C-alpha positions in Angstrom: 101.1 131.7 39.9 99.0 134.1 42.1 95.9 133.2 43.1 93.0 135.9 43.9 89.6 136.3 45.7 88.2 139.3 43.6 85.1 140.6 42.3 86.5 142.5 39.4 89.3 140.9 37.8 90.7 140.6 34.0 91.2 136.2 34.3 91.3 133.4 32.1 89.3 130.5 33.8 91.9 127.6 33.9 88.7 125.1 32.6 88.2 127.0 29.6 91.0 129.0 28.2 94.5 127.7 28.0 97.5 130.7 28.5 98.7 131.4 24.8 100.1 133.9 23.0 99.0 137.4 21.9 97.9 136.5 18.6 95.2 133.5 19.9 94.4 136.1 22.8 92.5 138.0 20.6 90.5 135.4 18.8 89.2 134.6 22.7 85.6 136.0 23.3 86.9 138.5 25.9 83.5 140.0 26.6 81.8 136.3 27.5 85.1 135.7 30.0 84.6 138.6 31.7 80.5 138.3 32.1 81.5 134.7 33.2 84.1 135.9 35.8 82.6 139.3 37.1 80.3 137.2 38.9 81.7 134.2 39.3 85.1 135.6 41.0 84.4 134.1 43.8 83.3 130.5 43.6 86.2 129.7 41.1 90.0 129.6 41.3 91.2 132.5 38.7 94.5 133.6 38.1 95.6 136.8 36.7 97.2 137.0 32.8 99.5 139.6 32.8 99.4 140.3 29.2 95.7 140.1 28.8 95.3 142.7 31.8 97.7 145.3 29.9 95.5 145.0 27.1 92.6 146.0 28.6 94.0 148.8 30.2 95.8 150.0 26.9 92.0 150.3 25.7 90.1 151.9 28.6 93.1 154.2 28.5 92.5 154.9 25.3 88.9 155.4 25.0 88.9 157.5 28.0 91.8 159.8 26.7 89.6 160.8 23.4 86.6 160.6 25.3 88.3 163.6 27.8 90.3 165.3 25.4 88.4 165.3 22.1 89.8 164.3 18.5 94.1 163.8 18.7 96.2 163.0 15.8 98.4 159.9 16.0 101.4 161.8 17.1 99.6 163.6 19.9 98.2 160.0 21.1 101.6 158.4 21.0 103.0 161.7 23.4 100.3 161.0 26.1 100.8 157.2 26.0 104.8 158.4 26.7 103.5 159.9 30.4 100.6 158.0 31.2 100.9 156.0 34.3 99.2 152.6 31.9 102.4 152.6 30.1 104.9 150.8 33.0 107.5 150.3 30.8 107.7 153.5 28.9 108.3 152.5 25.7 106.7 153.7 22.4 103.2 153.1 21.1 103.9 151.3 18.0 101.6 152.0 15.3 100.5 149.0 14.6 99.6 148.4 18.1 97.4 151.0 18.1 95.5 149.6 15.2 95.2 146.4 16.6 93.7 148.5 19.9 91.1 149.8 17.7 90.3 146.9 16.4 89.8 145.0 19.7 87.9 147.7 21.0 85.6 147.7 18.4 85.1 143.9 18.9 85.2 143.6 22.5 83.1 146.9 23.3 81.4 148.0 20.1 82.9 151.3 20.0 84.4 152.8 16.5 87.3 155.1 17.2 87.6 156.3 13.3 90.0 158.9 11.5 89.0 162.1 10.5 91.5 162.4 7.2 90.7 166.4 7.2 92.9 166.6 9.8 94.3 163.2 10.6 92.3 163.2 14.0 91.1 160.0 15.9 88.0 160.3 17.6 84.9 158.3 19.2 82.1 157.5 16.3 79.5 156.3 18.8 80.3 158.3 22.3 76.6 157.1 23.1 77.3 153.7 23.2 79.7 154.9 26.6 77.7 156.7 28.2 74.9 154.1 27.9 73.0 151.6 30.2 73.7 148.3 28.1 76.2 145.4 29.4 79.0 146.5 27.4 79.2 150.6 28.9 79.2 148.9 32.2 81.7 146.2 31.6 83.6 149.4 30.5 83.1 151.5 33.4 83.7 148.4 35.5 86.8 147.6 34.1 87.7 151.8 34.1 87.0 151.9 37.6 89.1 148.5 38.2 92.1 150.3 36.3 92.0 153.1 38.9 91.5 151.2 42.3 94.4 148.7 41.1 96.4 151.7 41.1 95.4 152.8 43.8 95.3 149.4 45.9 96.5 150.7 49.0 93.2 152.9 49.3 91.6 149.4 50.0 90.3 150.0 53.3 88.8 153.9 52.1 87.0 153.6 49.4 83.6 151.2 49.8 80.4 149.9 47.6 77.0 149.1 48.6 76.7 145.4 48.9 74.4 143.4 46.1 73.5 140.3 48.0 71.6 138.6 45.1 74.7 139.3 43.0 75.9 135.6 43.6 72.6 134.3 43.8 71.9 132.3 40.6 72.8 135.0 38.7 75.8 133.4 36.7 73.3 130.9 35.7 70.8 133.3 34.6 73.5 135.2 32.3 74.3 131.6 30.2 70.5 130.8 30.2 69.7 134.5 28.2 73.1 133.9 26.5 71.9 130.8 25.3 68.2 131.5 24.6 67.3 128.3 27.3 64.2 128.4 29.2 64.9 128.1 32.9 63.0 125.9 35.4 62.8 127.9 38.6 61.2 127.6 42.1 59.8 131.0 43.8 59.1 132.3 46.9 57.2 135.5 46.9 57.4 137.6 50.0 53.8 138.5 49.1 52.9 134.4 49.3 52.6 131.4 51.9 53.5 128.8 49.2 56.4 128.6 46.7 55.6 128.8 43.0 56.9 125.7 40.4 57.2 127.2 36.3 59.3 127.0 33.8 60.4 130.7 32.4 61.8 132.3 29.6 64.9 134.8 30.8 64.5 138.0 28.6 67.1 140.7 30.7 68.1 141.7 34.0 68.2 145.1 35.3 69.5 145.8 38.7 68.0 148.7 41.4 68.4 149.6 45.1 70.3 146.6 45.4 68.8 143.9 43.8 68.9 142.1 41.0 65.8 141.3 39.1 64.8 138.6 36.2 62.2 140.1 33.6 60.6 137.4 31.3 57.7 135.1 30.0 56.0 132.9 32.5 53.6 131.1 30.0 50.9 133.2 31.0 48.5 135.7 29.9 49.7 138.1 31.7 52.6 139.0 29.4 56.1 139.7 30.7 56.9 139.2 34.3 59.5 140.1 36.8 61.6 138.1 39.3 63.6 138.8 42.2 66.4 136.6 42.4 66.8 137.0 46.2 63.5 134.9 45.9 64.6 132.1 43.9 65.0 129.2 45.9 66.2 126.8 42.8 67.1 128.2 39.2 68.8 125.7 36.8 68.8 125.6 32.9 66.5 123.7 30.9 67.6 121.9 27.1 64.4 124.0 26.0 65.3 127.0 23.9 63.4 130.1 23.2 63.0 132.8 21.1 63.3 136.4 22.2 60.1 138.1 20.5 60.8 140.1 17.7 60.5 144.1 17.9 61.4 143.4 21.9 63.3 145.9 23.5 64.3 146.4 27.1 64.7 149.7 26.8 61.7 150.3 25.1 60.2 148.1 27.8 61.3 150.1 30.6 61.4 153.9 28.8 58.1 155.3 30.6 59.0 153.0 33.9 60.2 154.2 37.5 62.2 151.2 39.0 61.5 148.0 37.9 58.1 147.0 38.2 55.7 146.4 35.2 52.0 145.4 35.1 49.9 145.5 32.1 47.4 148.4 33.5 50.5 150.6 34.2 50.2 153.9 32.1 52.6 156.8 32.5 51.2 160.0 32.8 53.1 163.5 33.2 54.5 164.4 36.8 55.0 168.1 38.0 57.2 168.3 41.7 58.1 171.4 43.0 61.9 171.2 44.3 63.0 173.2 46.9 67.0 175.3 45.9 69.3 172.9 47.6 67.4 169.6 46.3 67.3 170.9 43.0 70.9 170.6 42.7 70.6 167.0 43.5 67.8 166.9 41.1 70.2 168.3 38.0 73.2 166.2 38.7 71.3 163.3 39.4 68.0 163.1 37.3 65.0 161.3 39.3 64.3 159.3 35.4 65.6 159.9 32.2 62.5 162.1 31.3 63.3 164.6 34.0 63.1 168.2 32.7 63.2 171.3 34.4 60.4 173.3 33.0 60.3 176.2 35.9 63.4 178.2 37.7 62.4 180.2 40.5 65.2 181.7 43.2 63.0 179.8 46.1 62.0 176.6 44.1 62.3 174.6 41.0 59.6 172.3 39.0 60.7 169.1 37.2 58.5 167.6 34.9 58.3 163.3 34.4 56.7 161.0 31.8 56.2 158.0 33.7 54.5 155.3 35.8 53.8 156.2 39.1 54.3 153.2 40.6 55.5 152.4 44.3 58.9 152.7 43.8 58.6 156.5 42.6 56.3 157.2 45.2 58.7 155.9 48.4 61.6 157.9 46.6 58.9 161.1 46.6 57.9 160.9 50.5 61.6 160.0 51.1 62.9 164.0 50.1 60.2 165.1 52.9 59.5 168.9 52.6 62.2 169.2 49.9 59.6 168.1 47.0 55.9 168.6 46.5 53.7 166.6 44.5 51.8 169.3 42.0 51.0 167.0 39.2 48.6 164.9 38.7 46.3 165.4 41.5 45.2 161.8 42.3 48.6 161.6 43.4 49.3 164.6 45.2 46.3 163.5 46.8 47.7 159.9 47.5 50.9 161.2 48.8 48.9 163.3 51.3 47.0 160.4 52.6 49.7 158.4 53.2 51.7 161.6 54.8 48.4 161.9 57.5 48.6 158.3 58.1 52.6 158.9 59.2 51.5 162.2 61.4 48.6 159.9 63.2 51.2 157.3 64.0 54.1 159.6 64.9 51.9 162.2 67.1 52.8 162.6 70.2 
């Protein structure tokens, strides 16, 4: 038995899941186990179950293969399997095993691999679920990355990630409360107040933004949904009281026109036009600022990008961070506000 302290690991909790046969293992709630282990890996004693790890590596390989190569016949998949690094034993992919993989992938990741009977090729039916922003998509990306890093373990001191300090602070207990539909008892110290607040909170969903985790939910006041930063929580415990997520409430819809994590009742989305330099345009094209981004004008010396979003603090800060490479064209009130901030900066840095 090898004990580890790592951030992403396919594990079995000694206190929850006994070592079992392959048949029993497939009945275990692997998705829930991964959520728990990912955020608690540094706080619990864990050990790797080789069989489970290999299963996950096979699932990720199959999904990545179909995503990158397109529809493939079972014969083509079996041929690729023989030469892939995941197949450490060099064994053939049995037809029954392939069918079990498809079923497990659908159960764990919610991704459907189907067969087109016209040419007997297999393809991913709901590719949007692999490219989305949901927790399953995130988990798949994490597993895929972990698989790559495991193969290049010797590069551990040459691959770096930004640290998210609040990931170890109450994240696991919040996930448990969201999953079980339980209200939370929270003591909170806002950066804007000299005193702490103590209240009961209904946790709706979590979002990570700029290396901080944020919890959104209902505090019981008329202001509606509220945002709490995990790094400002003093205590956070689960109560015995249940809550029900409002019908038709969607986190994706809630954040649709939001830039960042701040949501206030008086915030209204508006059309924004940014004039961007040729070099910065390349960065905008490869990594859009917001899901609503559209390149509406393209010229030799600049491009214009259109957005429909709320122009809150985070958006203004990011626009300012681009310096002379980005200019606000519309709306006029935002252009004036950015100009006012830059005037204040000039006064501060005048020599």
